[in-house]
Steps between C-alpha positions, in 0.01 A plus 500: 500500500554443872646745751726503803627763741860388451648278233836342581690380195738221591487231770866477579582573861461879457160483335380236745620708796331818375176308441521341847537836674229664290255215556584505872363856503175399333590631155345337192807355325546303180836326450591420141781252438633385164560146634489408870624660823882494515524350150742774389823624661359476854483123481864484391625731772771385738263648763762633738351714777729766647473860615863593431430806284665836453160667454313546832152466353586172327676372810191569712267339245724193476512479881120506515467250214731254675287530813187440292646190335610363835138534617341432161235259628354776717451714188402242237437166668802360311868451574757704308752220566722770645832377638715735703866433416665835562706652219867600487605788275866511396634837385831615352701769685364782280150443644595543867388861542167448321433177690546670836267781394235252384526298821420809707183552296399133529548503876268801528239295312532210743667271245747285690842492341851431624813646344786251477864556422674245274668326793166441672355363177778240486444407864133433431542340158840330490456370142477851354773674301479869596717628219362835385264540798522820704180479704203268545147533635276231648123555473338279761139482381561442129399177329300372207146398415305313233403748226207287379362457851525872575341612174223241503430574864455871431300441181266241651443706812414804286244287316362371830456862605295573189749571222430351158797305369519450124772268371625384159358808331765771453421869468572598140375858497445792736248763397538823701209649691467825694631294791638150470464295184294236327698177497449283193604135527598254231160330527329833426387573855481873576531615863455865583717591798497827694861435594760263358820354643752379240710238675590285201875485553687501166170549314413821686680728256310386188168535685583854611595586144138441398413803714771707334737461795858391438651339808880459499490129585668203340519125566818312585563127507651385833595146593469293816729196534431217742757272664505208743728536801621144426713474812634854488489705817185716469570872499264773625249676280694796370535775246858541380507858377872467430444179304178608329264219601248390766434156652235350722412146611212318334375263766773290660659326202548782249586865454432745223686805378485779244692808384479854636591681179284636220444314172413602142133579421286215361154451354279376787300291253804332343787414734681182599351373827768233549842553654810431290802299613727804475265699724507225762879485479535877537296500821674190631840662450392804701367310799791254513740793504324618816425159656757257355338193661205548263714345225334180627150631426329367187283684251131408504368735232342840511292737292482851359240762576433868438560818692302809400763768540487877535789734413600543866411145607234630736123435481271710283182571696251778437218642293576511127158613369179606677404207719771270357785394726811296441690267737792361301871534432594320820828397340547158656413587859123513474393177671627593844326839484162401359289371792498832685582728209152407383357693797682816390382449142144463628534833684623664181221357284230598746626856536589454865805657668814315396843464655720778368765239421271351236485824302869473408416205272261697281556421129548869417828510694697407190361792302590728790853361516443365850619140464554324833813349644492123542722237655875501490677610182402264215315270741186710479272201540554540875277806484 
């Protein structure tokens, strides 16, 4: 049996980020990944980067993560392929009061936003149909990145700093210790860890169950559809809260989009990874209702991925057994948080002072009846 100060289970973007920040502090880290970095939901993320949150801690973490991705080479020696596009959020009239409250909080955090009335939106984007829109917000520094580049950059830099990266050998058992756990892999390797971070996305719940901990998490299948502009007037990257979808460019020739609503639970080991024609059509009908000129756009495919979802659609982060910590349940908005959330997770794991905002995401909140608010009405993915 080998040993490690900290074992990180999962090399999606959250596990890779936690390992990066731990290794940056000289901690002996072992990263255990069932396949390869970003081979799970991270690699299928739409990878939108925005700080437009209703929760101040998440907004600040997203702000810092965007800054890190914009300067990713300084941290990892790699590019995150971050592209700053800005992001327009379109809200129905019933959101006006909450939007104005959230904007005040974001301004205090130094997140640059601009509130737009419907008439101003039309002036800026003449091809838009503003039916059902009561208020809009423009976030200047938002954009998107390459999820594989970000995850691999964090993972490889952690290894360069001394972490041990083990791939294609999933953890199949956790044996509790007085602190931490012994991680048993499919190949039979046993690694005794003083502390453990479970960052395995949709597979986090089953791993925690081996320690007698029941986390209220489930997996949902969510689709991403891709389209070519095909002569249509390009529209801005936007989240249509009234219409229930988001859209961002993909390079210069294409755009991608996905839904903002929740979906039925699925088995993370047995779900359809392709996108169906009816799912493409449903998204196309939503965006063409908002930007009619996009009737000229042509479908170019898409895919389906997984969200690991908590009951309140907010992350689940905290200690679940002595020396065992969880970072999961990010409910579809985890990529944009991960690069700098990993620093907060490292603080937690090492027993250092943590931001008080992080404590609200402790897994025990559900037992205490302290679920968090998230997003706008049913569009809780906005966080």
